[in-house]
C-alpha positions as protocol buffer text, in pm:
chain_id: "A"
residue {
  index: 1
  type: MET
  ca { x: 706 y: -4380 z: -1772 }
}
residue {
  index: 2
  type: TRP
  ca { x: 1008 y: -4146 z: -1784 }
}
residue {
  index: 3
  type: ARG
  ca { x: 952 y: -3996 z: -2129 }
}
residue {
  index: 4
  type: ASN
  ca { x: 660 y: -3791 z: -2254 }
}
residue {
  index: 5
  type: THR
  ca { x: 413 y: -3954 z: -2489 }
}
residue {
  index: 6
  type: ALA
  ca { x: 177 y: -3797 z: -2740 }
}
residue {
  index: 7
  type: THR
  ca { x: -85 y: -3765 z: -2464 }
}
residue {
  index: 8
  type: ARG
  ca { x: 104 y: -3765 z: -2129 }
}
residue {
  index: 9
  type: PHE
  ca { x: 389 y: -3595 z: -1948 }
}
residue {
  index: 10
  type: GLY
  ca { x: 648 y: -3846 z: -1836 }
}
residue {
  index: 11
  type: LEU
  ca { x: 795 y: -3858 z: -1488 }
}
residue {
  index: 12
  type: THR
  ca { x: 1109 y: -3669 z: -1593 }
}
residue {
  index: 13
  type: SER
  ca { x: 912 y: -3370 z: -1721 }
}
residue {
  index: 14
  type: ARG
  ca { x: 689 y: -3366 z: -1415 }
}
residue {
  index: 15
  type: LEU
  ca { x: 983 y: -3385 z: -1174 }
}
residue {
  index: 16
  type: LEU
  ca { x: 1163 y: -3106 z: -1359 }
}
residue {
  index: 17
  type: HIS
  ca { x: 849 y: -2891 z: -1365 }
}
residue {
  index: 18
  type: TRP
  ca { x: 766 y: -2925 z: -995 }
}
residue {
  index: 19
  type: SER
  ca { x: 1123 y: -2910 z: -865 }
}
residue {
  index: 20
  type: MET
  ca { x: 1178 y: -2591 z: -1064 }
}
residue {
  index: 21
  type: ALA
  ca { x: 847 y: -2451 z: -940 }
}
residue {
  index: 22
  type: ALA
  ca { x: 960 y: -2508 z: -581 }
}
residue {
  index: 23
  type: LEU
  ca { x: 1304 y: -2361 z: -650 }
}
residue {
  index: 24
  type: ILE
  ca { x: 1162 y: -2052 z: -821 }
}
residue {
  index: 25
  type: LEU
  ca { x: 912 y: -1986 z: -542 }
}
residue {
  index: 26
  type: THR
  ca { x: 1190 y: -2028 z: -284 }
}
residue {
  index: 27
  type: LEU
  ca { x: 1413 y: -1790 z: -481 }
}
residue {
  index: 28
  type: LEU
  ca { x: 1136 y: -1531 z: -504 }
}
residue {
  index: 29
  type: VAL
  ca { x: 1079 y: -1543 z: -127 }
}
residue {
  index: 30
  type: LEU
  ca { x: 1451 y: -1539 z: -49 }
}
residue {
  index: 31
  type: GLY
  ca { x: 1516 y: -1260 z: -299 }
}
residue {
  index: 32
  type: THR
  ca { x: 1238 y: -1053 z: -144 }
}
residue {
  index: 33
  type: VAL
  ca { x: 1395 y: -1102 z: 199 }
}
residue {
  index: 34
  type: LEU
  ca { x: 1739 y: -1008 z: 65 }
}
residue {
  index: 35
  type: THR
  ca { x: 1610 y: -679 z: -76 }
}
residue {
  index: 36
  type: SER
  ca { x: 1477 y: -582 z: 265 }
}
residue {
  index: 37
  type: ILE
  ca { x: 1781 y: -659 z: 482 }
}
residue {
  index: 38
  type: GLN
  ca { x: 2114 y: -487 z: 525 }
}
residue {
  index: 39
  type: PRO
  ca { x: 2402 y: -690 z: 375 }
}
residue {
  index: 40
  type: GLY
  ca { x: 2658 y: -792 z: 631 }
}
residue {
  index: 41
  type: LEU
  ca { x: 2865 y: -1080 z: 765 }
}
residue {
  index: 42
  type: SER
  ca { x: 2566 y: -1223 z: 950 }
}
residue {
  index: 43
  type: THR
  ca { x: 2352 y: -1232 z: 633 }
}
residue {
  index: 44
  type: LEU
  ca { x: 2620 y: -1327 z: 381 }
}
residue {
  index: 45
  type: TRP
  ca { x: 2513 y: -1693 z: 389 }
}
residue {
  index: 46
  type: LEU
  ca { x: 2164 y: -1596 z: 267 }
}
residue {
  index: 47
  type: TYR
  ca { x: 2317 y: -1439 z: -43 }
}
residue {
  index: 48
  type: GLY
  ca { x: 2517 y: -1758 z: -96 }
}
residue {
  index: 49
  type: GLN
  ca { x: 2200 y: -1964 z: -69 }
}
residue {
  index: 50
  type: HIS
  ca { x: 2025 y: -1740 z: -321 }
}
residue {
  index: 51
  type: LYS
  ca { x: 2315 y: -1766 z: -566 }
}
residue {
  index: 52
  type: THR
  ca { x: 2339 y: -2143 z: -524 }
}
residue {
  index: 53
  type: LEU
  ca { x: 1967 y: -2193 z: -583 }
}
residue {
  index: 54
  type: GLY
  ca { x: 1982 y: -1953 z: -879 }
}
residue {
  index: 55
  type: ILE
  ca { x: 2261 y: -2152 z: -1046 }
}
residue {
  index: 56
  type: ILE
  ca { x: 2075 y: -2478 z: -978 }
}
residue {
  index: 57
  type: THR
  ca { x: 1766 y: -2324 z: -1141 }
}
residue {
  index: 58
  type: LEU
  ca { x: 1970 y: -2207 z: -1442 }
}
residue {
  index: 59
  type: SER
  ca { x: 2118 y: -2557 z: -1477 }
}
residue {
  index: 60
  type: LEU
  ca { x: 1778 y: -2725 z: -1450 }
}
residue {
  index: 61
  type: ALA
  ca { x: 1633 y: -2484 z: -1707 }
}
residue {
  index: 62
  type: LEU
  ca { x: 1905 y: -2590 z: -1951 }
}
residue {
  index: 63
  type: VAL
  ca { x: 1840 y: -2958 z: -1870 }
}
residue {
  index: 64
  type: ARG
  ca { x: 1470 y: -2898 z: -1920 }
}
residue {
  index: 65
  type: LEU
  ca { x: 1523 y: -2738 z: -2262 }
}
residue {
  index: 66
  type: ILE
  ca { x: 1742 y: -3031 z: -2368 }
}
residue {
  index: 67
  type: TRP
  ca { x: 1487 y: -3278 z: -2229 }
}
residue {
  index: 68
  type: HIS
  ca { x: 1206 y: -3118 z: -2430 }
}
residue {
  index: 69
  type: ARG
  ca { x: 1415 y: -3171 z: -2744 }
}
residue {
  index: 70
  type: ILE
  ca { x: 1466 y: -3537 z: -2652 }
}
residue {
  index: 71
  type: SER
  ca { x: 1109 y: -3593 z: -2529 }
}
residue {
  index: 72
  type: PRO
  ca { x: 869 y: -3328 z: -2667 }
}
residue {
  index: 73
  type: ALA
  ca { x: 571 y: -3220 z: -2460 }
}
residue {
  index: 74
  type: PRO
  ca { x: 233 y: -3371 z: -2549 }
}
residue {
  index: 75
  type: ALA
  ca { x: -14 y: -3170 z: -2752 }
}
residue {
  index: 76
  type: SER
  ca { x: -237 y: -2924 z: -2570 }
}
residue {
  index: 77
  type: LEU
  ca { x: -570 y: -3048 z: -2436 }
}
residue {
  index: 78
  type: GLY
  ca { x: -904 y: -2876 z: -2433 }
}
residue {
  index: 79
  type: SER
  ca { x: -1084 y: -2671 z: -2690 }
}
residue {
  index: 80
  type: PRO
  ca { x: -848 y: -2517 z: -2942 }
}
residue {
  index: 81
  type: VAL
  ca { x: -931 y: -2151 z: -2880 }
}
residue {
  index: 82
  type: ALA
  ca { x: -664 y: -1983 z: -3088 }
}
residue {
  index: 83
  type: TRP
  ca { x: -596 y: -1678 z: -2868 }
}
residue {
  index: 84
  type: GLN
  ca { x: -575 y: -1890 z: -2550 }
}
residue {
  index: 85
  type: ASN
  ca { x: -328 y: -2125 z: -2713 }
}
residue {
  index: 86
  type: ARG
  ca { x: -119 y: -1829 z: -2833 }
}
residue {
  index: 87
  type: VAL
  ca { x: -118 y: -1675 z: -2483 }
}
residue {
  index: 88
  type: ALA
  ca { x: -22 y: -2009 z: -2326 }
}
residue {
  index: 89
  type: ARG
  ca { x: 258 y: -2065 z: -2579 }
}
residue {
  index: 90
  type: ALA
  ca { x: 392 y: -1710 z: -2539 }
}
residue {
  index: 91
  type: THR
  ca { x: 378 y: -1742 z: -2160 }
}
residue {
  index: 92
  type: HIS
  ca { x: 571 y: -2069 z: -2166 }
}
residue {
  index: 93
  type: LEU
  ca { x: 836 y: -1925 z: -2397 }
}
residue {
  index: 94
  type: ALA
  ca { x: 871 y: -1616 z: -2179 }
}
residue {
  index: 95
  type: LEU
  ca { x: 899 y: -1831 z: -1864 }
}
residue {
  index: 96
  type: TYR
  ca { x: 1184 y: -2029 z: -2021 }
}
residue {
  index: 97
  type: ALA
  ca { x: 1360 y: -1710 z: -2130 }
}
residue {
  index: 98
  type: LEU
  ca { x: 1326 y: -1569 z: -1778 }
}
residue {
  index: 99
  type: MET
  ca { x: 1452 y: -1894 z: -1618 }
}
residue {
  index: 100
  type: LEU
  ca { x: 1772 y: -1831 z: -1814 }
}
residue {
  index: 101
  type: ALA
  ca { x: 1792 y: -1450 z: -1805 }
}
residue {
  index: 102
  type: ILE
  ca { x: 1724 y: -1394 z: -1435 }
}
residue {
  index: 103
  type: PRO
  ca { x: 2004 y: -1616 z: -1300 }
}
residue {
  index: 104
  type: LEU
  ca { x: 2243 y: -1484 z: -1566 }
}
residue {
  index: 105
  type: SER
  ca { x: 2163 y: -1122 z: -1479 }
}
residue {
  index: 106
  type: GLY
  ca { x: 2222 y: -1202 z: -1112 }
}
residue {
  index: 107
  type: TRP
  ca { x: 2553 y: -1368 z: -1196 }
}
residue {
  index: 108
  type: ILE
  ca { x: 2655 y: -1068 z: -1408 }
}
residue {
  index: 109
  type: ALA
  ca { x: 2562 y: -822 z: -1132 }
}
residue {
  index: 110
  type: SER
  ca { x: 2736 y: -1027 z: -864 }
}
residue {
  index: 111
  type: SER
  ca { x: 3048 y: -1060 z: -1080 }
}
residue {
  index: 112
  type: ALA
  ca { x: 3051 y: -684 z: -1133 }
}
residue {
  index: 113
  type: THR
  ca { x: 3074 y: -625 z: -755 }
}
residue {
  index: 114
  type: GLY
  ca { x: 3425 y: -767 z: -760 }
}
residue {
  index: 115
  type: LEU
  ca { x: 3336 y: -1025 z: -494 }
}
residue {
  index: 116
  type: ASP
  ca { x: 3365 y: -1394 z: -575 }
}
residue {
  index: 117
  type: VAL
  ca { x: 3042 y: -1564 z: -672 }
}
residue {
  index: 118
  type: VAL
  ca { x: 3043 y: -1869 z: -446 }
}
residue {
  index: 119
  type: ILE
  ca { x: 2790 y: -2151 z: -468 }
}
residue {
  index: 120
  type: PHE
  ca { x: 2749 y: -2448 z: -233 }
}
residue {
  index: 121
  type: GLY
  ca { x: 2967 y: -2251 z: 8 }
}
residue {
  index: 122
  type: GLN
  ca { x: 3286 y: -2353 z: -171 }
}
residue {
  index: 123
  type: ILE
  ca { x: 3269 y: -2344 z: -552 }
}
residue {
  index: 124
  type: ILE
  ca { x: 3383 y: -2013 z: -699 }
}
residue {
  index: 125
  type: LEU
  ca { x: 3219 y: -1937 z: -1033 }
}
residue {
  index: 126
  type: PRO
  ca { x: 3419 y: -1745 z: -1290 }
}
residue {
  index: 127
  type: PRO
  ca { x: 3320 y: -1380 z: -1326 }
}
residue {
  index: 128
  type: ILE
  ca { x: 3113 y: -1310 z: -1637 }
}
residue {
  index: 129
  type: ALA
  ca { x: 3125 y: -930 z: -1619 }
}
residue {
  index: 130
  type: PRO
  ca { x: 3394 y: -675 z: -1549 }
}
residue {
  index: 131
  type: VAL
  ca { x: 3418 y: -520 z: -1205 }
}
residue {
  index: 132
  type: SER
  ca { x: 3218 y: -203 z: -1260 }
}
residue {
  index: 133
  type: GLU
  ca { x: 2962 y: -6 z: -1065 }
}
residue {
  index: 134
  type: ALA
  ca { x: 2771 y: 58 z: -1389 }
}
residue {
  index: 135
  type: TRP
  ca { x: 2758 y: -316 z: -1470 }
}
residue {
  index: 136
  type: GLU
  ca { x: 2662 y: -394 z: -1110 }
}
residue {
  index: 137
  type: ASN
  ca { x: 2379 y: -138 z: -1098 }
}
residue {
  index: 138
  type: THR
  ca { x: 2251 y: -230 z: -1444 }
}
residue {
  index: 139
  type: GLY
  ca { x: 2272 y: -604 z: -1372 }
}
residue {
  index: 140
  type: PHE
  ca { x: 2082 y: -579 z: -1044 }
}
residue {
  index: 141
  type: ALA
  ca { x: 1824 y: -345 z: -1200 }
}
residue {
  index: 142
  type: ILE
  ca { x: 1763 y: -592 z: -1484 }
}
residue {
  index: 143
  type: HIS
  ca { x: 1755 y: -879 z: -1233 }
}
residue {
  index: 144
  type: GLY
  ca { x: 1484 y: -698 z: -1034 }
}
residue {
  index: 145
  type: ILE
  ca { x: 1274 y: -599 z: -1335 }
}
residue {
  index: 146
  type: LEU
  ca { x: 1286 y: -948 z: -1487 }
}
residue {
  index: 147
  type: THR
  ca { x: 1191 y: -1097 z: -1150 }
}
residue {
  index: 148
  type: LYS
  ca { x: 880 y: -878 z: -1139 }
}
residue {
  index: 149
  type: VAL
  ca { x: 792 y: -986 z: -1494 }
}
residue {
  index: 150
  type: LEU
  ca { x: 841 y: -1348 z: -1383 }
}
residue {
  index: 151
  type: MET
  ca { x: 600 y: -1297 z: -1092 }
}
residue {
  index: 152
  type: ALA
  ca { x: 335 y: -1160 z: -1327 }
}
residue {
  index: 153
  type: LEU
  ca { x: 381 y: -1445 z: -1575 }
}
residue {
  index: 154
  type: LEU
  ca { x: 373 y: -1703 z: -1297 }
}
residue {
  index: 155
  type: ALA
  ca { x: 42 y: -1558 z: -1181 }
}
residue {
  index: 156
  type: LEU
  ca { x: -89 y: -1585 z: -1539 }
}
residue {
  index: 157
  type: HIS
  ca { x: 48 y: -1941 z: -1572 }
}
residue {
  index: 158
  type: ILE
  ca { x: -107 y: -2053 z: -1242 }
}
residue {
  index: 159
  type: ALA
  ca { x: -438 y: -1883 z: -1322 }
}
residue {
  index: 160
  type: GLY
  ca { x: -448 y: -2058 z: -1659 }
}
residue {
  index: 161
  type: ALA
  ca { x: -372 y: -2394 z: -1497 }
}
residue {
  index: 162
  type: VAL
  ca { x: -641 y: -2344 z: -1232 }
}
residue {
  index: 163
  type: LEU
  ca { x: -893 y: -2234 z: -1496 }
}
residue {
  index: 164
  type: ARG
  ca { x: -818 y: -2541 z: -1705 }
}
residue {
  index: 165
  type: GLY
  ca { x: -840 y: -2756 z: -1392 }
}
residue {
  index: 166
  type: LEU
  ca { x: -1184 y: -2610 z: -1312 }
}
residue {
  index: 167
  type: LYS
  ca { x: -1294 y: -2679 z: -1668 }
}
residue {
  index: 168
  type: GLY
  ca { x: -1177 y: -3037 z: -1616 }
}
residue {
  index: 169
  type: ASP
  ca { x: -996 y: -3068 z: -1948 }
}
residue {
  index: 170
  type: GLY
  ca { x: -720 y: -3286 z: -1796 }
}
residue {
  index: 171
  type: THR
  ca { x: -431 y: -3045 z: -1840 }
}
residue {
  index: 172
  type: LEU
  ca { x: -369 y: -3002 z: -1468 }
}
residue {
  index: 173
  type: ARG
  ca { x: -392 y: -3378 z: -1406 }
}
residue {
  index: 174
  type: ARG
  ca { x: -133 y: -3441 z: -1677 }
}
residue {
  index: 175
  type: ILE
  ca { x: 134 y: -3224 z: -1510 }
}
residue {
  index: 176
  type: THR
  ca { x: 54 y: -3344 z: -1157 }
}
residue {
  index: 177
  type: LYS
  ca { x: -20 y: -3714 z: -1202 }
}
residue {
  index: 178
  type: GLY
  ca { x: 83 y: -3786 z: -1560 }
}
residue {
  index: 179
  type: LEU
  ca { x: -268 y: -3903 z: -1649 }
}
């Protein structure tokens, strides 16, 4: 029930997948809001929320990678069209890389501002970059670019899942219901 089998996603994988999906969508919306508002004392808590959710996402991505080593994903369903399988595999690998790189680039950029990176309103993370305007600007630029790449890959991932769901090959049912 908890672990993946050769043909099904276990409950752990499904919970990780959908909780991370919700977190990532929330972060994308919140990040979009943050880019359109003026930073100030009245909006500081929103930045803290974004950082907290980002670190949670980074942590869950690491847990998810470890979990997939412990309980590998089942084999792909449907017709084995080589190019589709390569695109799906490359998309998944890129999504995992982005789930690590985006929070890290945000942490680097935030560290470079010289302000404490605070999560959960009270835990101060250690800085992982020197205080530097160049590091700050580069970190936030990378954070923004990678986020746009993530949005494009999420659209591709969702489109692929919907297409497979319409074809009825069972892939979408496996990640939603574990069937």
